[in-house]
N, C-alpha and C positions, 0 to 999 in steps of 0.2 A: 725289692728296692736295691737300689746302687749303693755306693758308700759315700754318696754325700751327704752333708749335715740337712737334718728335716726341719722345717718349718710348719708347726701346726697351724691352721687357717680355721677357727672356728668361724663358719659359713652361714648366710641369712642375707638376707636383701640387703644392700649395703652401697657404698660410695665405689668398689672397686670391681670390676668385670674380671671374671677368673683367665679369659685370655690376656688381660694386662698384668694379672698376677704373676701368671706363669710368665710372662716377659721378664720382669722383676727377679723372679726367682732364678731364671737362667742366668740373667746377668750378676746375680750373686753367687753360683753354682750350688744351691740346694735344691731339694725336693720338697714336694708340698704333700700335705697332709692336710686333708680336708674334714673337719668333723661336723656332721650336719645334725642339725637340731631336732629335726620333725615336723618344721613347720610345710605350710604347702607349697612355700617357694624353692624352699631345699630340696624336697624329694624331687619336685620338677627338673632342678638342676642338676641332680646327680651324675644324669648320663655326659654332661658337660662336664662337671668335676671330673670324672674319671679318664677324659681323654686330656688332661692336663697334671694330672696327681692321682694320689689314694685315696678312694672314699671311707670314713669310719661313720656310721650312723651310727647315732646316740640312739635313736629312737627303739625301744624295747629293751635295752639295757640301762640295769643297775648304775650308779655314777662310781660303783668301784669296777663295777666291770669295763665301763668307758673308760675308766682310768689305765686300768691293767692294757687295754687294747693299746692305750696309745702312749704308755711307758714301755712296751714292745720295741718301739721305733726309733728310742733311744732319742727325743728329739730335744733338737738346740734353743729352740723359741717359739712363741705363739703371738697369733696376731689377731683382731678379727678387725673388721671393717664395718660391720653392722651396729648399729645403737643397739639392738632390740639383744645383740649378745654379749654385751661390753661386762655384765656380772657372771653368764657363763665362764666367758674365757678368765677372768680374774680368779675364778674357783681353782678351776682346771689349772691355770697358772701355778697358784699355791700350792694346789696339793703334788704337782710334775716339777716344782722348785725351780720354775721358769719366770725368768724377770718378765713385769707387766706391773700394770696398775696393782698397788697393794689392796689386800680386801679392808683396811683400815680406812682408806681412801674411794672406795668403789662407791659409797652412797653419796660424796659428796659430789663425785664426777659425774655423777647420774642426775641428781636430783638438784632442780634448780633453786630452790630456796637455800639446801644448804652448802651452795656453792657462794650463793651471797654472804653467807655466815663466816665462809674459810675467808673470802676476799677481803672483808671488813676487817678480822683477826689479823691478816697480811699486810693491811694498808696498803691494798690493791685498790680499792674502789667501796664506797657504799654508798648502798640504794635502800630506801625504806620498804620493807615490804611486809606482809603478813601471809601464812598459808592457810588455807578455807580447804575443811574437809566435810562441809555440809551449808547448805544456802542460809543457813540461820545465823551464821557466823560472818555474812558480808558487811553489816553496819559496822560490828565493831574493827574490823579490818579498814574500813572506810574511815573510822575515827582514826588510827592510826596513821595510813597511808595518805589520807589528802586525795585530791582530784588535782590535774587529770592522770590517770593510771591504767595500766593494762594489766589485763588478765591472760594467764597462758597455764597449762597443765605444767605441774611439778616435774612429771615425766613426761616426754613427748619430744617431739621432731618435727619438723618441715611444717610449721604454722597451722598446727591443728589448733583449732577452737581458741584463738589468740585475737584479742580485740581490744581496742583502746576505748574506756568510758570517760564521760567528762560530768556526767549528773547522778548521784546518790540513785536514782530510779534505774537510768542504765545499768548500773554496777548490779544492784541488785536482780531485774532482771535477765541479764547476761549470765550471772554465778548459777541464779534458778536453773536457767535454760541448759547450763554445761552439769548439773547434777542429774538433770532430769531425762537428758537426750532431747528432748523437743521435738518430736518427730523423728528424722531419721539421722539428727547430729549424732557423735561421737560421744559417749558419755563417760564422765570423768570421777575420779575417786578422790582426789586431792589438787585443786588449782593455787593458783600464789596470785595475791593482788602487788602489783610494784610499782611503784611511784615512775610514771611516764621519764623516759628519757627522751627531752625533745631535740630531734636533729636541726641543727643550724639550716639555712634555707638554702639550696643547689638548683641549679638549673637540668630541665628536662633534657634527658633522661636518665640521669645518674641520681645514686641512691645518696641517702643520709649515714649510712653505715658501709663496712667494711668488714673482712673477715681475712684472717691470718693463720695459717696453718702451720704449726710448729712440730719439731721433732725434741724429744726431752730424753735426756739420760742424766738421773738424778739432777744437780744444778747448773748442769749445762743445756741450755734449751734453746734454740735457733729457730728464726724463720725459712720457712721452706717455700712457701709460696702465699701472694696477698694477692686475693679475688676481690676487686672491685665490683660495686654492685650496682645494679638502675633499682628504679626508682620502685619503692611497693606499689602492689595493688591493693585496694582496700580490703578487706579493714586492715590486715599485715600480712599480704601472702607475699611470697619473692617472687621475683620477675628474672632470677639468674644472675650471671655474674660476668665479668672479663678479667682479661690478666695477660702478660704481666706488665703492661705498662699504665699506670693510674692516671687518670685525671687529677688525682688526689697531690700536693705539691711532696716534692720530696722530702721537706721538712718534717712536716705533718706524718708523711709515712713512715719516717722513723721511730717516731712518738708513738706511733700505731703499734708497728711491731716491738718497741720494747713493754708496753701497756701488755701485749698477747704475750710474753715471754712470760710477763709477771705473774698471771693470771694461772698458766698453766704451771707455775713453779710453787703457786699456793695449794694448788689441787694435788700434787706430786705425782703428779703424771707422767708414766714412763712409756716410752714410744711417739707415736701422731696424738695431733690434737687439732680441731678444729675451734677457733675464736672468735667471736660476732661481737662488733666492735660498734660503737655509735658515736656518731659524728656531730659534737654540740658546739654550741658558740664558745663552752667555757672550756672545750677538750674534748679527747675523745674518753669513752667511758662502756665499759664490759659491760654488755648485754647479757654473754652466754658462752661455755665452754662445752664442746662435745668430744668426748675421749676417743677419740675415733678420726681417720682423715673428712675431710669434707666432701660433698657431691661436687662433682664434675672437677674438682680441686687438678687430680691427675691429668685428664684430657688439656684444660686449661694450660696447663703449666707447662705440657711436652708440645703442644702445636704452637704454643708463642716464645718456644725456645728459651725458656726460663730456667727449669730445673724439673726432675724426674722425681716425682715425690712416693712413688710406687716404689721403685729403687731403694731411696733413703728409708722409707716405712720397714722392708725388706730387711734392709743393713741393719737398722734400729732394734729392729726383732730379734736379728742373729747375732747381736752384741758384734757389728763390726763397723767401722770407720765407715764416714758419709761427708759431703760436702754439700755446702748449703750457699744460695745464692747472695750476692749484693741486687742492691735494688737497682731494677731497669729503668732505662730512661730514654727508652723508645722503641719502634713498632717492632715486629707484627702484633696485634691485639689478637688474641682469640678469645670468642665470646660465646658463652650457652645462656639464648635467652628463652625465656616459657611464656607460654601465651596461658592466659588464665580466664576463668568466665566471669561476668561481671557478680557483684554481690548478690543481687535478686534473682539469679540464675538458679534456677532446679532443675533441668533436663536439657539435654543438647536435643535441639530439632532437626537440624541438618547438617551435612558437611559436603563441601563443593570445592571446587575449583582451586585445589591443595597447590596444583601445581603453577599457581601464580605466586606463592610461598617459595617455593622452590628455585624460581624465575629470577629472584630477586637479584641484586649485585650483594656480593659478598657473602652471599648463603652459600654453605656447602652441604648440608642435609636438613632435611624436615624429617622429624617424628612423630607422628600423629598418636596422642598418647588417649584417646576417647572416641565414642563411635554414637552414630543417633540412637537415642533411647536411652542412655547413659545419664546417671545422676552427675548435676556439678551444682554439687553444694560446697561454697566457702569453707565451711567449719570443716571440711577432712583435710583442707590444706594442700599439701603437694598431690596428694590423690587425686584432686581436682583439676590439675592440669589438662590443658588440653592439646598443645602442643609444645613441643621444643624444636628451635629451631638454634642450628649452630653452624659457625662459618668463621671467618677474621676478617681485620681492616687493618689498614694500613694506617691509621690515625684515629684520634678520638671525633674529630668532625664527620669522618668517615661511617664510623660507628655510630654516630649519634641519628644520622641520617637512614642508614640501614634501620635502627629500630622503629625510625618513624614511618618507613616504607611497611615494615611489618605488620606493624599495627594499622595500617590502612588497609591493609589486604581483605577483602569481604568472601570469606572462607566458612565460616561457621554461624549459625544462628541459636537462640537460647531460649527457652521456653519458660 
């Protein structure tokens, strides 16, 4: 190892590629030590990680042995970009004396129901909800929450098993399916029934929600990037986002940014966090907070010339100063558009003519995420996406036309 300060990165599938993280580490003058957690993805990525840093594999080690191995590097910071490794990162940070989310806060950061309690206590937002750990609890939850409502996992990401319900029977059926697995669907151990935040009417293809990625150092919480969203696919699946110039008016964006910072402060987050906010007729409301950088955020921010979230995340983890941007008022607009299968689809039947997607104006890259014969179940959330289309546009009118053109390409069929 060199004499550069060492940043520990607890690695798993997440929101920042190792090569991009290596650029941020270089610009911050630090070395990377990756802690791999024994998952299939982490194991597969070890050769790549070794090209940009040192790897310490946790598999086969006791926690004491792992801590001793990491302490030998004299790390000055720790971070993860994976939702699945936040709790592990908190635990390691605590025993190594490194700044990160505190152990007393990790449950609220990773559990959506406990977040709601924190938000209400801090006066940030208040939404009726009930936690359900078995299908027999659905009626009691309904009696308290009312309808319409939304059901989602207490712990989860990427829109897995998330749907709105408008009748008691819909609710009972949906909850029962989530606990039984209903065929090949994901099985949940705890879900929450929550008052449905009704978004205001917005024209296609824009979404009625928005995300703000923030950086926090104690009470100093600042926005790093705002990701405006495309309209959700049924029932509640993300179609991606764009930035850094939003179709949302500047005064409303300021209110959204302020609410996001207050939500992060309520959870005592240290470092980066991603806040999802619903745009309702009564004003912005908090959907949830993720205690790590959001998906595509760094890519959108860099390509739109707005900010450098990877650099800021690394600087914050190292305890170094960083700058955050003001609201951007013009283009270019970078986008990351997701193509998702229809609700009734179960299998990808055929793929053809992908080149037609790549030839569209403003499209720079198309990544096909599936193959013929693959499952196409809405319940698995983002894992069921069929393609990601990446590009940039000069203005919102041009971006809207590009999205319409993407959706009109006949390139995939389902059964």
